[in-house]
C-alpha positions in Angstrom: 86.0 160.2 63.2 86.2 156.6 64.4 88.2 153.9 62.7 87.5 150.1 62.7 90.2 147.6 61.8 90.3 143.7 61.8 92.7 141.9 64.0 95.3 139.4 62.6 95.7 135.7 63.1 99.3 136.0 64.3 100.8 138.0 67.2 104.2 139.8 67.7 106.6 137.6 69.7 109.1 140.4 70.5 109.4 144.2 70.8 106.2 144.6 72.9 106.2 145.1 76.7 103.9 142.6 78.5 101.9 143.3 81.6 98.9 141.8 83.3 95.5 141.8 81.5 93.6 145.0 81.6 91.1 145.1 84.4 88.3 147.0 82.5 88.0 145.7 79.0 84.9 146.8 77.1 83.3 143.3 77.2 85.1 141.5 79.9 82.0 139.4 80.9 81.2 138.3 77.3 84.8 137.4 76.8 84.7 135.3 80.0 81.7 133.5 78.7 83.4 132.5 75.5 86.6 131.4 77.3 84.7 129.3 79.7 82.8 127.8 76.8 85.9 127.1 74.8 87.7 125.5 77.8 85.2 122.7 77.4 86.4 121.8 73.9 88.9 119.0 73.4 91.9 119.7 71.1 90.4 117.7 68.2 87.2 119.7 68.6 89.0 123.1 68.5 90.9 121.9 65.3 87.6 121.1 63.6 85.9 124.3 64.8 88.6 126.6 63.6 90.2 124.4 60.8 93.5 124.4 62.6 96.4 122.0 62.4 97.2 119.7 65.4 100.1 121.9 66.3 98.0 125.1 66.3 95.2 123.2 68.1 97.6 122.3 71.0 98.8 125.9 71.3 95.2 127.3 71.4 94.0 124.6 73.7 96.6 125.6 76.2 95.8 129.4 75.6 92.2 128.9 76.6 92.8 126.5 79.5 95.4 128.8 81.1 93.7 132.1 80.0 93.3 133.5 83.5 96.3 131.9 85.0 99.2 133.1 83.0 100.8 136.3 84.3 103.1 138.7 82.4 101.9 137.4 79.0 99.5 140.1 77.9 100.0 142.2 74.8 99.2 145.9 74.3 96.3 146.0 71.8 97.9 148.6 69.5 101.1 146.5 69.2 99.8 143.0 69.6 99.1 141.8 66.0 101.5 140.9 63.2 99.6 140.5 60.0 99.8 142.5 56.8 97.6 145.4 58.0 99.8 145.7 61.1 103.0 145.7 59.0 101.5 148.6 57.1 100.4 150.3 60.5 104.0 149.7 61.9 102.7 150.9 65.3 105.9 150.6 67.2 107.3 153.6 65.1 104.2 155.8 65.6 104.8 159.2 67.2 103.6 159.8 70.7 100.9 162.0 69.3 99.8 159.3 66.9 99.5 156.8 69.7 97.5 159.2 71.9 95.2 159.9 68.9 94.8 156.2 68.3 93.3 155.7 71.8 90.4 157.9 71.0 89.9 157.1 67.3 90.9 153.5 66.6 89.0 150.3 67.5 90.0 146.8 66.6 87.1 144.3 66.2 87.7 140.8 67.7 85.9 137.5 67.8 87.1 137.0 71.4 87.2 140.4 72.9 84.6 142.2 70.8 86.4 145.5 70.9 90.1 146.0 71.5 91.2 149.5 72.3 94.8 150.5 71.6 95.9 150.6 75.3 94.0 147.4 76.3 96.1 144.4 77.3 95.1 141.1 75.8 96.2 137.5 75.7 97.3 136.0 72.4 94.2 133.9 71.1 92.7 132.3 68.0 89.0 132.9 67.4 88.0 134.6 64.2 84.7 136.4 63.9 83.4 134.0 61.2 83.8 130.9 63.5 80.6 129.0 63.7 80.7 128.8 67.4 77.3 128.1 68.9 76.7 130.1 72.1 74.1 131.6 74.4 73.0 134.2 71.8 72.8 132.0 68.7 74.6 129.7 66.2 77.6 131.9 65.6 79.8 134.9 66.8 77.8 137.4 64.8 74.8 136.6 66.8 76.8 136.8 70.0 78.5 140.2 69.3 76.3 142.2 66.9 73.9 143.9 69.2 76.6 144.7 71.8 79.1 146.0 69.3 76.5 148.0 67.4 75.4 149.7 70.7 79.1 150.4 71.6 79.8 152.0 68.3 76.8 154.2 68.5 77.9 155.5 71.9 81.5 155.8 70.8 80.5 157.9 67.7 78.3 160.1 69.8 81.4 160.9 71.9 84.2 161.0 69.3 86.1 164.2 68.7 85.8 165.6 65.2 83.4 164.5 62.5 80.9 161.8 63.6 81.7 159.3 60.9 82.7 155.6 61.0 85.6 154.8 58.8 85.3 151.0 57.9 88.8 149.6 57.2 87.9 146.2 58.5 87.3 143.1 56.4 83.8 142.1 55.5 84.2 139.1 57.9 84.6 141.5 60.8 82.5 144.5 59.7 79.5 142.1 59.5 79.7 142.0 63.3 78.2 145.5 63.2 74.7 146.5 62.1 76.0 149.1 59.8 72.5 149.9 58.5 71.4 150.7 62.0 74.4 152.8 62.6 73.8 154.7 59.2 70.4 155.9 60.5 72.3 158.1 62.9 75.9 158.6 61.5 77.8 158.4 58.3 79.6 155.3 57.4 82.4 155.3 54.9 83.7 151.8 53.6 87.2 151.9 52.2 88.5 149.6 49.5 91.8 149.3 47.7 92.0 147.8 44.2 94.8 147.0 41.8 94.4 147.7 38.0 94.3 144.5 36.0 94.1 145.4 32.3 90.9 147.5 32.0 89.4 146.4 35.3 90.3 146.9 39.1 90.4 144.0 41.5 91.0 143.5 45.2 94.1 141.6 46.0 93.9 140.5 49.6 97.5 140.9 50.7 97.9 144.4 49.2 94.5 145.5 50.4 95.3 144.5 54.1 98.6 146.3 54.1 97.0 149.4 52.6 94.4 149.4 55.3 97.1 149.6 57.9 99.0 152.2 56.0 95.8 154.4 55.9 95.3 153.9 59.7 98.8 155.1 60.2 98.3 158.1 57.7 95.2 159.1 59.9 96.8 158.7 63.2 100.1 160.5 62.3 98.2 163.4 60.7 95.5 163.4 63.4 92.8 163.6 60.8 89.3 164.4 62.1 87.2 164.7 58.9 86.5 161.9 56.4 87.2 164.2 53.4 90.9 164.4 54.4 91.3 160.7 53.6 91.1 161.5 50.0 94.7 162.8 50.2 96.0 159.3 51.1 98.6 158.3 48.4 100.8 155.7 50.2 102.1 152.9 48.0 101.0 154.6 44.8 97.3 154.4 45.7 95.0 157.4 44.8 91.3 158.1 45.5 89.2 157.1 42.4 86.1 159.3 42.2 84.8 157.4 39.2 84.6 154.1 40.9 83.7 155.5 44.4 80.2 156.2 45.9 79.2 158.3 48.9 79.3 155.1 51.0 82.3 153.3 49.4 85.5 155.1 48.7 87.9 153.2 46.4 91.5 153.8 46.1 93.3 152.3 43.1 96.8 151.9 41.6 
């Protein structure tokens, strides 16, 4: 079973040991191409491209320009992010067994790195997958990443321990970077959604859904689950699997 998760916009500032960048990232050359491209952008161009404030633009302009110069600033992939999903995951309190399981079963999708594995060291950055950054492959990052990421996932699913199924806990913005239809020709794909009851209907509430994704990742890692069916036992935060709303491809948890 292989899990995919979105990154977060924010990074942890404390509590994470920092080392040099990993020497063998999955897509080091493609990341280098993007960095060199972005190093040519002015601060105002970065702000316009990513819809950032002037202050954030200054931070990220410096990050890109010094990307290969800064030493000792890299973050461990599993512990790097600080958004709602990662508060739910709470990676710093995972057991040793959970961390080891993550290395083989969890992949974080990234607009800059493509794939981040739990033990990859990365630099803080801002480049969301939905950014309309023209590049050598097309008009946006989907064109840049989709073929490579899809091929990577097919190979990873072929080698993964346990059931060969992709558990999609990423947002639509990030899961669109994979050709899920192509993957489904060879392997099962299960999309996970979390919904809140509002009167007689159920709706996705972004903040709650993000945290629940992280909580489910934690549940899988700590229990070392290897079969998709076992996910239906997830009940953190009051969520329960809803068989009435779910389909074979999309499993919905409600509360």
